[in-house]
C-alpha positions as CSV (number, residue, x, y, z in Angstrom):
1,X,48.4,-5.2,41.2
2,X,46.1,-2.3,40.2
3,X,46.6,-3.1,36.5
4,X,45.7,-6.7,37.1
5,X,42.5,-5.8,39.0
6,X,41.6,-3.3,36.3
7,X,42.2,-5.8,33.5
8,X,40.2,-8.4,35.4
9,X,37.2,-6.1,35.9
10,X,37.2,-5.0,32.3
11,X,37.3,-8.6,31.2
12,X,34.5,-9.4,33.5
13,X,32.4,-6.4,32.2
14,X,33.1,-7.4,28.5
15,X,32.1,-11.0,29.2
16,X,28.9,-9.9,30.8
17,X,28.0,-7.5,28.0
18,X,28.7,-10.1,25.3
19,X,26.7,-12.9,27.0
20,X,23.5,-10.9,27.0
21,X,21.6,-11.6,23.8
22,X,18.4,-10.2,22.5
23,X,16.2,-11.4,19.7
24,X,14.7,-9.0,17.2
25,X,11.3,-10.3,18.1
26,X,11.9,-9.0,21.7
27,X,11.7,-5.5,20.3
28,X,8.5,-6.0,18.3
29,X,5.0,-5.3,19.6
30,X,3.1,-8.3,21.0
31,X,0.5,-8.1,18.2
32,X,1.2,-7.6,14.5
33,X,-2.4,-6.9,13.7
34,X,-1.8,-3.2,13.5
35,X,0.9,-1.0,11.9
36,X,1.6,2.6,12.8
37,X,2.0,5.0,9.9
38,X,3.8,8.4,9.8
39,X,0.5,10.2,10.4
40,X,0.0,8.4,13.7
41,X,-3.1,6.5,12.6
42,X,-3.4,2.8,13.2
43,X,-4.3,0.8,10.1
44,X,-5.7,-2.7,10.0
45,X,-3.4,-5.2,8.2
46,X,-5.0,-7.4,5.7
47,X,-5.2,-11.1,6.6
48,X,-3.6,-12.2,3.3
49,X,0.2,-12.3,4.2
50,X,1.2,-11.7,0.6
51,X,-1.0,-8.6,0.2
52,X,0.7,-5.3,-0.6
53,X,-1.3,-2.2,0.4
54,X,-1.6,0.7,-2.1
55,X,0.6,3.6,-1.1
56,X,-0.6,7.2,-1.4
57,X,1.4,10.4,-1.2
58,X,4.4,9.3,-3.2
59,X,4.7,12.7,-4.9
60,X,5.3,14.5,-1.6
61,X,3.3,16.9,0.5
62,X,2.8,19.5,-2.3
63,X,1.0,17.1,-4.7
64,X,-2.3,15.2,-4.6
65,X,-2.1,11.9,-2.7
66,X,-2.8,10.1,-6.0
67,X,-1.5,12.1,-9.0
68,X,-3.2,10.4,-11.9
69,X,-6.7,9.3,-13.0
70,X,-7.3,6.4,-15.4
71,X,-10.2,4.7,-17.1
72,X,-10.5,1.0,-17.2
73,X,-10.5,-0.5,-20.7
74,X,-11.9,-3.8,-22.0
75,X,-10.5,-6.9,-20.4
76,X,-10.7,-10.5,-21.7
77,X,-13.0,-11.6,-18.9
78,X,-15.3,-8.6,-19.2
79,X,-14.3,-7.0,-15.9
80,X,-10.8,-6.1,-14.8
81,X,-9.6,-8.2,-11.8
82,X,-8.4,-6.2,-8.8
83,X,-5.7,-8.1,-6.9
84,X,-4.3,-7.8,-3.4
85,X,-0.7,-7.5,-4.6
86,X,1.1,-6.6,-7.9
87,X,1.6,-10.2,-9.2
88,X,-0.5,-12.7,-11.1
89,X,-0.8,-15.2,-8.3
90,X,-2.1,-12.7,-5.8
91,X,-5.6,-13.1,-4.3
92,X,-8.5,-11.5,-6.3
93,X,-10.2,-8.8,-4.2
94,X,-12.7,-7.5,-6.7
95,X,-13.3,-6.6,-10.3
96,X,-14.0,-3.3,-12.1
97,X,-16.1,-2.9,-15.2
98,X,-14.8,-1.2,-18.4
99,X,-15.3,2.5,-18.4
100,X,-14.9,3.1,-14.7
101,X,-12.5,5.8,-13.7
102,X,-9.9,5.1,-11.0
103,X,-7.2,7.0,-9.1
104,X,-3.7,5.7,-9.9
105,X,-1.7,6.1,-6.8
106,X,1.4,4.0,-7.2
107,X,3.1,1.6,-9.7
108,X,5.1,-1.5,-9.4
109,X,8.9,-1.3,-10.2
110,X,8.4,-2.9,-13.6
111,X,5.4,-0.6,-14.4
112,X,3.3,-3.7,-15.1
113,X,0.9,-3.0,-12.2
114,X,-1.0,0.1,-10.9
115,X,-1.9,0.5,-7.3
116,X,-5.4,2.1,-7.6
117,X,-8.2,3.6,-5.4
118,X,-11.7,3.4,-6.8
119,X,-15.3,4.1,-5.8
120,X,-17.5,1.1,-5.7
121,X,-20.6,3.0,-6.7
122,X,-23.1,1.2,-9.0
123,X,-22.1,1.0,-12.6
124,X,-24.0,2.6,-15.5
125,X,-26.4,0.5,-17.5
126,X,-24.9,-1.7,-20.3
127,X,-24.3,0.3,-23.4
128,X,-24.7,3.6,-21.7
129,X,-21.8,6.1,-21.6
130,X,-19.6,5.7,-18.6
131,X,-20.8,8.0,-15.9
132,X,-18.7,6.8,-13.1
133,X,-16.0,9.0,-11.7
134,X,-13.4,8.1,-9.1
135,X,-15.7,9.7,-6.5
136,X,-14.6,11.3,-3.3
137,X,-12.0,8.9,-2.1
138,X,-9.9,11.4,-0.2
139,X,-6.9,11.2,-2.5
140,X,-7.3,14.5,-4.5
141,X,-5.6,16.5,-1.7
142,X,-2.0,16.2,-0.5
143,X,-1.0,14.1,2.5
144,X,1.9,14.8,4.8
145,X,3.8,11.6,4.1
146,X,3.6,8.4,2.1
147,X,1.3,5.9,3.8
148,X,-1.0,3.0,3.1
149,X,-4.5,4.0,1.7
150,X,-7.1,3.6,4.4
151,X,-9.9,5.8,3.1
152,X,-13.6,5.2,2.3
153,X,-13.1,3.7,-1.2
154,X,-11.7,0.3,-2.3
155,X,-8.0,-0.2,-3.3
156,X,-5.9,-2.8,-5.0
157,X,-3.7,-3.7,-7.9
158,X,-4.6,-4.0,-11.6
159,X,-2.5,-4.7,-14.7
160,X,-1.5,-1.3,-16.2
161,X,-2.2,-2.3,-19.8
162,X,-5.9,-2.3,-19.1
163,X,-6.0,1.3,-17.7
164,X,-5.8,4.4,-20.0
165,X,-4.5,7.6,-18.4
166,X,-7.1,10.3,-18.5
167,X,-5.5,13.0,-16.3
168,X,-2.1,13.5,-14.5
């Protein structure tokens, strides 16, 4: 009799546990406007759902957040388009003139795209030697962990064939 009661209560308990279902969305925050990163800061998510933020700190905590500096070369349209993600159909965010220096922070898996950070300071006069440097964008020092760039400068994705490595 005790075995029957024990079996019945185990069956009842198992049925109750299995009937309770949860959705993945139940565990998500109510608003998806903000993401938490490993440093504890909240970052604003871009409104473009296909946008891919530029990551910094991929080299680890002993290296600069962006390990290379590049210089923009000549582009067919005059200025190099900066896109919101590493693919041709991504939204255009900005453009960079030839000669401007940029920080190269990440790359696409196929190496066709660079995730860059750049200073939007005014460009040098046409025909003058390029005087623009990457500026103080906060990526020359190490960061504790990989995270999306959220500093004072602009960021985005450019085709790697139009950027020449200068340092790093």
